[in-house]
C-alpha positions in Angstrom: 44.1 141.0 118.8 47.8 140.1 118.6 49.9 137.1 119.9 53.7 137.5 120.1 53.3 140.7 118.0 51.4 138.9 115.2 47.8 139.5 114.2 45.4 136.8 115.2 44.0 134.9 112.2 41.4 133.1 114.4 41.2 132.6 118.1 44.5 131.1 119.3 46.0 131.1 115.8 48.7 133.2 114.2 50.5 132.7 110.9 54.3 132.9 110.3 56.4 132.5 107.1 57.8 129.3 108.7 60.0 128.4 105.7 61.6 131.8 105.5 62.3 131.8 109.2 63.7 128.3 109.1 61.3 127.0 111.7 61.0 123.3 112.3 57.4 123.6 111.3 58.5 124.1 107.7 60.1 120.6 107.3 57.1 118.9 105.9 56.2 121.7 103.5 55.8 120.3 100.0 56.3 116.7 101.2 52.7 116.0 102.2 51.1 117.0 98.9 49.5 114.1 97.1 49.0 112.3 100.4 46.6 114.6 102.2 45.8 116.8 99.3 47.6 119.8 100.9 50.2 120.7 103.4 49.3 120.5 107.1 51.9 121.8 109.6 51.7 123.8 112.8 53.7 124.7 115.9 52.0 124.2 119.3 52.6 126.7 122.1 51.7 125.8 125.6 52.0 128.3 128.5 53.2 126.3 131.5 53.6 129.3 133.8 49.9 130.1 133.8 48.3 129.9 137.3 45.7 127.6 135.5 48.3 125.2 134.2 50.0 122.2 135.7 52.6 119.9 134.2 49.9 117.3 133.6 47.6 119.8 131.9 50.4 120.9 129.6 51.2 117.4 128.5 47.6 116.5 127.9 47.2 119.7 125.8 50.0 118.6 123.5 48.4 115.1 123.2 45.0 116.7 122.4 46.6 118.8 119.7 48.3 115.8 118.1 45.1 113.7 118.2 42.9 116.5 116.8 45.4 117.1 114.0 45.5 113.4 113.1 41.8 113.1 113.2 41.5 116.0 110.8 44.0 114.7 108.3 42.5 111.1 108.4 39.1 112.6 107.8 40.3 114.3 104.7 42.0 111.1 103.5 38.9 108.8 104.0 35.9 111.0 103.3 35.9 110.0 99.6 36.6 106.3 100.0 33.8 104.4 98.1 32.1 101.4 99.7 33.9 98.3 98.6 32.9 95.8 101.4 29.5 95.2 102.9 30.6 95.5 106.5 31.7 98.7 108.3 32.0 102.4 107.3 34.6 103.2 104.6 37.6 104.8 106.1 36.9 103.7 109.7 38.4 100.7 111.4 35.9 98.1 112.5 34.5 98.1 116.0 33.9 94.9 118.0 30.3 95.0 116.7 31.5 95.0 113.1 34.0 92.3 113.8 31.2 90.2 115.3 29.1 90.9 112.3 31.8 89.5 110.1 32.2 86.4 112.2 28.4 85.8 112.3 28.1 86.1 108.6 30.6 83.3 107.9 29.2 80.1 106.4 30.2 76.5 106.8 31.2 75.1 103.4 33.0 71.7 103.9 33.8 69.1 106.5 37.2 69.1 108.2 36.4 65.6 109.4 35.5 64.1 106.1 38.1 65.9 104.0 41.1 65.8 106.4 40.6 63.7 109.6 39.2 60.7 107.8 42.2 60.7 105.5 44.5 60.9 108.5 42.7 58.0 110.1 43.6 55.8 107.1 47.3 56.8 107.5 47.3 55.2 111.0 47.8 51.9 109.3 51.0 53.1 107.5 54.1 51.2 108.6 56.3 54.2 108.1 54.2 57.0 109.6 52.4 57.9 112.8 49.6 60.4 113.4 50.1 62.7 116.4 47.6 65.2 117.9 49.5 68.3 119.0 46.6 70.5 120.1 43.0 71.7 119.4 41.3 75.0 118.8 39.8 76.2 122.1 36.5 77.4 120.7 35.6 73.9 119.6 38.2 71.4 120.5 36.1 68.3 119.6 35.5 69.6 116.1 39.0 71.1 115.5 41.7 68.8 116.8 45.2 69.6 115.4 47.2 66.8 113.9 50.7 66.2 112.5 52.1 63.1 110.8 55.7 62.0 111.5 58.1 59.2 110.8 57.9 56.2 113.0 61.7 55.8 112.5 62.3 59.2 114.1 66.0 59.6 115.0 67.6 62.7 116.5 70.7 62.3 114.4 68.7 62.6 111.1 67.8 65.9 109.6 64.1 66.7 109.6 61.8 67.7 106.7 58.9 69.9 107.6 55.8 70.4 105.4 53.0 72.7 106.5 49.6 73.1 104.9 46.4 75.0 105.5 47.9 77.9 107.4 45.3 79.8 105.3 42.4 77.4 105.4 40.8 78.5 102.2 43.8 77.4 100.1 42.6 73.9 99.4 45.6 72.4 97.7 47.8 73.4 100.6 45.9 70.9 102.7 45.1 68.3 100.1 48.6 68.5 98.5 50.1 67.8 102.0 47.8 64.8 102.4 48.6 63.5 98.9 52.3 63.7 99.7 51.7 61.7 102.9 49.6 59.1 101.0 52.0 58.7 98.0 55.5 59.9 98.7 56.4 60.4 102.3 57.2 56.9 103.3 60.1 56.5 100.9 62.0 59.4 102.5 61.7 58.2 106.1 65.0 56.2 106.0 66.9 59.3 105.0 65.2 62.1 106.9 62.7 62.6 109.7 59.4 63.4 107.9 57.0 65.8 109.7 53.8 67.1 108.1 51.1 69.4 109.6 48.5 69.2 106.8 45.8 71.6 108.2 47.0 74.2 110.6 43.7 76.3 110.5 40.8 73.9 110.4 38.1 76.5 111.2 39.2 78.5 108.2 39.3 75.3 106.1 35.7 74.5 106.8 34.6 78.1 106.3 36.9 78.8 103.3 38.5 81.8 105.0 41.9 83.4 105.2 41.4 84.7 108.7 40.8 82.4 111.7 37.7 82.7 113.8 39.2 85.7 115.7 39.8 87.7 112.5 43.6 87.1 112.6 45.8 86.0 109.7 47.7 83.0 111.0 50.4 83.6 108.4 51.4 86.8 110.0 51.5 85.3 113.5 54.6 83.0 113.6 56.6 85.2 115.9 56.7 85.6 119.6 54.1 88.1 121.0 51.9 87.9 117.9 50.7 84.3 118.0 47.3 83.0 117.1 46.0 79.8 118.6 47.0 78.0 115.4 50.5 79.3 115.2 51.2 78.9 118.9 50.1 75.3 119.0 52.4 74.4 116.1 55.4 76.3 117.4 55.0 74.7 120.8 54.9 71.2 119.2 58.0 71.9 117.2 59.8 73.1 120.3 58.9 69.9 122.1 60.6 67.8 119.4 64.0 69.5 120.0 65.0 69.1 116.3 68.8 69.5 115.9 68.8 70.0 112.2 66.1 71.0 109.8 66.6 69.6 106.2 64.1 72.0 104.6 60.6 73.4 105.1 57.9 73.8 102.5 54.8 75.8 103.4 52.0 75.1 101.0 49.7 77.9 99.8 47.6 79.2 97.0 47.0 82.6 95.5 43.3 82.8 94.4 40.9 85.1 92.8 39.1 85.4 96.1 42.2 87.3 97.4 41.1 90.2 95.2 37.3 89.7 95.6 36.9 88.9 99.3 39.9 88.6 101.6 42.0 91.6 100.7 38.9 93.9 100.6 38.0 92.5 104.1 41.5 93.2 105.4 41.4 96.8 104.2 37.9 97.4 105.4 38.7 96.1 108.8 41.7 98.4 109.1 39.7 101.4 107.8 41.9 101.7 104.6 41.0 102.3 101.0 41.3 99.3 98.6 42.3 99.7 95.0 42.5 96.0 93.9 45.1 93.3 93.4 46.9 91.8 90.5 46.6 88.0 90.7 49.4 86.2 88.9 48.4 83.3 86.6 50.6 80.4 87.5 52.8 78.8 90.2 55.4 80.8 92.1 57.5 80.6 95.3 58.1 83.0 98.1 61.6 82.7 99.7 63.4 84.5 102.5 65.2 87.6 101.5 67.6 87.1 104.4 68.3 83.5 103.5 67.5 83.1 99.8 68.8 79.6 98.8 68.0 80.4 95.2 69.2 77.1 93.8 66.8 75.3 96.1 64.0 77.4 94.8 65.0 77.0 91.2 65.1 73.2 91.6 61.5 73.3 92.8 60.4 75.5 89.9 62.0 72.9 87.5 60.1 70.1 89.1 56.7 71.9 89.3 56.8 73.2 85.7 56.4 69.5 84.6 53.0 69.6 86.2 51.7 73.2 85.8 52.7 76.6 84.4 55.0 79.0 86.2 54.5 82.8 86.6 56.8 84.6 84.2 56.0 88.1 85.3 58.8 90.5 86.3 56.7 91.6 89.2 54.7 89.2 91.3 52.3 90.5 94.0 54.3 93.7 94.1 57.7 92.1 94.5 60.4 91.9 91.8 61.0 88.4 90.6 64.5 87.0 91.1 63.9 84.6 88.3 60.8 82.9 86.8 58.3 82.3 89.6 60.6 83.3 92.5 60.2 86.3 94.8 61.9 87.0 98.2 60.4 88.7 101.3 61.6 89.1 104.9 59.7 86.1 106.2 60.8 86.4 109.8 59.9 90.1 110.0 56.4 89.4 108.5 55.8 86.4 110.9 55.3 84.0 108.1 55.0 80.2 108.7 58.1 79.9 106.5 60.2 81.3 109.3 59.6 78.7 112.0 62.6 76.5 111.2 64.9 79.3 112.2 66.1 80.8 108.9 69.1 78.5 108.3 67.7 75.6 106.3 66.2 76.0 102.8 62.6 77.1 103.2 59.9 78.3 100.9 56.2 79.1 100.5 54.5 77.6 97.5 51.8 79.5 95.7 49.5 77.6 93.4 46.9 79.4 91.2 43.7 77.2 91.3 41.5 79.6 89.3 43.6 79.5 86.2 41.8 78.1 83.2 44.7 75.7 82.8 44.4 74.3 86.4 42.3 71.6 88.0 42.1 70.4 91.6 44.3 67.4 90.7 46.9 69.6 88.9 47.0 71.9 92.0 47.5 69.0 94.4 50.1 67.4 92.1 52.0 70.7 91.8 52.2 70.8 95.6 53.6 67.3 95.8 56.0 68.0 93.0 57.3 71.1 94.9 57.8 69.0 98.1 59.6 66.1 96.3 61.8 68.5 94.2 62.7 70.3 97.4 63.6 67.2 99.3 65.5 65.7 96.4 67.6 68.9 96.1 68.5 68.9 99.8 69.4 65.2 99.8 71.6 65.6 96.8 73.5 68.6 98.3 
């Protein structure tokens, strides 16, 4: 009926005034309220000298205690999560079955061949540019070859401009803006810099209008060693093979869309077993720079060029980040594994974000805004 001189509250459980006694178990008191709805803390006591105990049994008992506690707390956190996505159980991470359910429910919407590859074929007759295949997606290599376009007058002693599009395949102007730049502007820069453009890094996602790839991975969180997707690994390997000595700048072309709030972020939270409370989608164009290598003047020059084409986000807070100036936020791109980190963090680099669902936007405006961003970025670098 007693353990260590204390009355048993329930089998194997006694209660102490841990805070008054200064026990380690008092450290979290008061700090957990509002997260779990109450304070949960305990001290485990294993008896290693029992004839029934071994070192392994004692260790496993501690692990079992931790796991049981976590399961209890997580259950209290997730039991009231309303259903916000059609796949899975609210509060529980997806199983392989649910991940397969997501993949099987995806629908084909548009043709990578007709909208991307056919345009690249026309560029093969361009005197200043050449089209190079650098890989293919293994689940359908015939349908999803990966291409880049580069200067024919490639010289190792010239700085190299990099433009990437379609890291998120559903962001249409990231792909079409890169192609429009190749069709209308790229050739005039080839005497000053090496031009390199990868216009559609995630072709499966382009056809299916998805943020994730076919393996439910976000390619724009995979540009770092040990966390690669097929899409990011193929591009990084190709860039390594070029042995670029100096990067002039890098522009990674993206969009922020209403479907971020309606489909892609809900899917991300559901897959992880997390609650979802919605997103605030900014109306307008903005840039995401590197907090460790800001190059703010470079970003401001791009904003000045783009605002001649479309409106800029003026909010003080953009997607949860404080704006450094109109339409500019900074995040740790290397830590996050963003495509904007692949040139090594020294040259000016940015991620463009066009808002195609604005009542003030059209497809043409979105594509033109991407081209304006690229041109403004290159012009700034060449002038400095």
